C-alpha positions in Angstrom: -196.1 -112.6 88.0 -199.1 -114.9 88.4 -202.6 -113.4 88.0 -204.7 -113.3 91.2 -207.3 -116.1 91.5 -210.7 -114.5 90.9 -212.5 -117.3 92.7 -210.5 -116.6 95.9 -211.4 -112.9 95.6 -215.1 -113.7 95.2 -214.9 -116.1 98.2 -213.3 -113.4 100.3 -216.0 -110.9 99.4 -218.7 -113.4 100.3 -217.0 -114.0 103.7 -216.9 -110.2 104.4 -220.6 -109.8 103.4 -221.4 -112.7 105.7 -219.6 -111.1 108.6 -221.5 -107.8 108.1 -224.8 -109.7 107.9 -224.1 -111.5 111.2 -223.0 -108.3 112.9 -226.3 -106.6 111.7 -228.3 -109.5 113.0 -226.6 -109.5 116.4 -227.1 -105.7 116.7 -230.8 -106.0 116.1 -231.1 -108.8 118.6 -229.0 -107.1 121.3 -229.9 -103.3 121.3 -229.1 -102.9 125.0 -225.5 -103.9 124.5 -225.1 -101.6 121.5 -226.6 -98.7 123.4 -224.3 -99.4 126.4 -221.2 -99.5 124.1 -222.2 -96.2 122.5 -222.8 -94.6 125.8 -219.4 -95.8 127.0 -217.7 -94.2 124.0 -219.6 -90.9 124.6 -218.7 -91.0 128.3 -215.0 -91.5 127.4 -215.1 -88.6 125.0 -216.7 -86.4 127.6 -214.2 -87.5 130.2 -211.3 -86.6 127.9 -212.9 -83.2 127.2 -213.4 -82.7 131.0 -209.8 -83.6 131.7 -208.5 -81.1 129.1 -210.7 -78.3 130.7 -209.5 -79.2 134.1 -205.8 -79.3 132.9 -206.2 -75.8 131.4 -207.8 -74.5 134.6 -205.0 -76.1 136.7 -202.3 -74.5 134.5 -204.0 -71.0 134.8 -204.3 -71.4 138.6 -200.7 -72.5 138.9 -199.5 -69.6 136.7 -201.4 -67.1 138.8 -199.9 -68.5 142.0 -196.3 -68.4 140.7 -196.9 -64.9 139.2 -198.1 -63.7 142.6 -194.9 -65.0 144.3 -192.7 -63.4 141.7 -194.5 -60.1 141.9 -194.1 -60.1 145.7 -190.4 -60.8 145.3 -190.0 -57.8 143.0 -191.8 -55.7 145.5 -189.6 -56.9 148.4 -186.5 -56.1 146.4 -187.7 -52.6 145.8 -188.7 -52.8 142.1 -191.1 -50.2 140.9 -194.6 -51.4 140.1 -194.9 -52.6 136.5 -191.2 -53.0 136.0 -188.8 -56.0 136.3 -185.7 -53.9 137.1 -184.4 -54.6 140.6 -182.4 -52.0 142.4 -180.1 -53.9 144.7 -181.0 -53.1 148.4 -178.3 -51.2 150.2 -178.3 -53.9 153.0 -176.7 -57.0 151.4 -177.9 -59.2 154.2 -181.5 -58.1 153.6 -181.1 -58.8 149.9 -179.6 -62.3 150.5 -182.4 -63.1 153.0 -185.0 -62.0 150.6 -183.6 -64.1 147.7 -183.4 -67.1 150.0 -187.0 -66.7 151.2 -188.4 -66.4 147.8 -186.3 -69.2 146.3 -187.8 -71.4 149.1 -191.3 -70.2 148.4 -190.9 -70.9 144.7 -189.6 -74.4 145.2 -192.4 -75.1 147.7 -194.9 -73.9 145.1 -193.3 -76.1 142.4 -193.8 -79.1 144.6 -197.5 -78.3 145.1 -198.2 -77.5 141.5 -196.8 -80.8 140.2 -196.1 -81.1 136.5 -197.5 -77.8 135.3 -195.5 -75.3 133.2 -195.7 -72.9 136.1 -194.0 -75.3 138.4 -191.2 -75.7 135.9 -190.9 -71.9 135.6 -190.8 -71.6 139.4 -187.9 -74.0 139.6 -186.0 -72.1 137.0 -186.5 -68.8 138.8 -185.6 -70.4 142.2 -182.4 -71.8 140.7 -181.5 -68.3 139.5 -182.0 -66.8 142.9 -179.9 -69.6 144.5 -177.1 -69.1 142.0 -177.1 -65.3 142.9 -176.7 -66.4 146.5 -173.7 -68.6 145.6 -175.6 -71.7 146.4 -174.5 -73.6 143.3 -175.6 -77.0 144.6 -179.1 -75.7 145.3 -179.3 -74.0 141.9 -178.2 -77.2 140.1 -180.8 -79.2 142.0 -183.5 -76.8 141.1 -182.5 -76.7 137.4 -182.1 -80.5 137.3 -185.6 -81.0 138.8 -187.0 -78.6 136.2 -185.3 -80.5 133.3 -186.5 -83.9 134.6 -190.1 -82.8 135.1 -190.4 -81.1 131.7 -192.3 -82.8 128.9 -189.9 -84.6 126.5 -188.9 -82.4 123.6 -190.5 -79.2 125.1 -189.0 -75.8 124.7 -189.3 -75.2 128.5 -187.3 -78.4 129.0 -184.7 -77.2 126.6 -184.4 -73.9 128.5 -184.1 -75.9 131.8 -181.3 -78.0 130.3 -179.5 -74.9 129.0 -179.6 -73.4 132.6 -178.4 -76.8 133.9 -175.6 -76.9 131.4 -174.4 -73.4 132.4 -174.5 -74.4 136.1 -172.6 -77.6 135.5 -170.0 -75.7 133.5 -169.5 -73.2 136.3 -169.2 -76.2 138.7 -166.3 -77.5 136.7 -168.0 -80.4 135.0 -167.7 -79.7 131.2 -168.6 -83.2 130.1 -172.0 -83.2 132.0 -172.5 -79.6 130.8 -172.0 -80.7 127.2 -174.6 -83.4 127.5 -177.1 -81.0 129.0 -176.5 -78.4 126.2 -176.7 -81.2 123.6 -180.1 -82.3 124.9 -181.3 -78.7 124.7 -180.0 -78.3 121.2 -181.8 -81.4 120.0 -185.2 -79.7 120.5 -186.0 -78.3 117.0 -188.5 -75.6 118.2 -186.1 -74.2 120.9 -185.1 -70.7 119.9 -181.7 -71.2 121.5 -181.0 -74.5 119.7 -178.0 -73.4 117.7 -176.4 -71.6 120.6 -176.9 -74.7 122.8 -175.3 -76.9 120.2 -172.3 -74.6 119.9 -171.9 -74.6 123.7 -172.2 -78.4 123.7 -169.4 -78.6 121.2 -167.3 -76.2 123.2 -167.8 -78.1 126.4 -167.0 -81.4 124.7 -163.7 -79.8 123.6 -163.1 -78.6 127.2 -163.7 -82.1 128.5 -161.1 -83.5 126.0 -163.7 -85.1 123.8 -162.4 -83.6 120.6 -164.1 -86.0 118.3 -167.5 -85.3 119.6 -166.9 -81.5 119.6 -165.8 -81.7 115.9 -168.7 -83.9 115.0 -171.2 -81.4 116.4 -169.4 -78.5 114.8 -169.4 -80.2 111.4 -173.1 -80.8 111.6 -173.8 -77.0 111.7 -174.4 -75.1 108.5 -172.4 -72.0 107.7 -175.6 -70.0 108.5 -175.8 -71.6 111.9 -172.1 -71.1 112.6 -172.6 -67.4 111.9 -175.2 -67.3 114.7 -172.6 -68.5 117.3 -170.8 -66.0 119.5 -167.4 -65.2 118.1 -165.5 -66.9 121.0 -167.3 -70.1 120.4 -166.9 -70.3 116.6 -163.3 -69.2 116.9 -162.5 -71.9 119.4 -164.2 -74.6 117.4 -162.6 -73.5 114.1 -159.2 -73.5 115.8 -159.9 -77.0 117.1 -160.9 -78.1 113.6 -157.8 -76.7 111.9 -155.6 -78.3 114.6 -157.2 -81.6 113.8 -156.4 -81.2 110.1 -159.8 -80.3 108.9 -161.2 -77.4 106.9 -161.4 -74.0 108.5 -165.1 -74.1 108.8 -167.9 -76.6 108.3 -169.5 -76.9 104.9 -173.1 -75.8 104.5 -175.6 -78.6 105.2 -177.2 -80.0 102.0 
């Protein structure tokens, strides 16, 4: 390998020193511009700090609004103060009307509260109420909106996709359900990640996409397979054996 040319290195050093000398000279001759630039940087930093404070305040306000609606729902359903246990009202029509009313209120709040975490939670709760009413289409719309509005890779988004996957599965669309579960299972911090991946594999199998089901199953370690419900691991193990593979996936390296 050829040795570096010392004359080139010296020349480069002189050029760098010349640039700094010219910059220092320009600074001394143009103090107003320098001060203006410094002020702009400080204003930008202050603006960022102000935005973060506003965002935290908006999140707190949104959470309080949604919590108030949910507390009122519990009260309307006869739950005792301080508990989450709902005793189903004797009048089924009253119970259904109450669920419909509060699902609507939660969805309206979610629209007002934009992209806050509280808005996402409101859509998840509203979807659950609509599912209890048998409004599968409305529930799917609420859960899909929650999933689409969630920050990419967030645990709340993963939860929304898990709910969406369950709804799609009930609606008879295992292929779409598998994709929703898979998206949830790809979020590393999501506590239900392994369960979501197991459900994704199971739904791929239900949709006739055996290769994808086996690929997902093979990607789980033995410890992760042990976390799956028995009916999921048994189904996937049976599928693997039927395809000529080993009875269980090997542990991940």
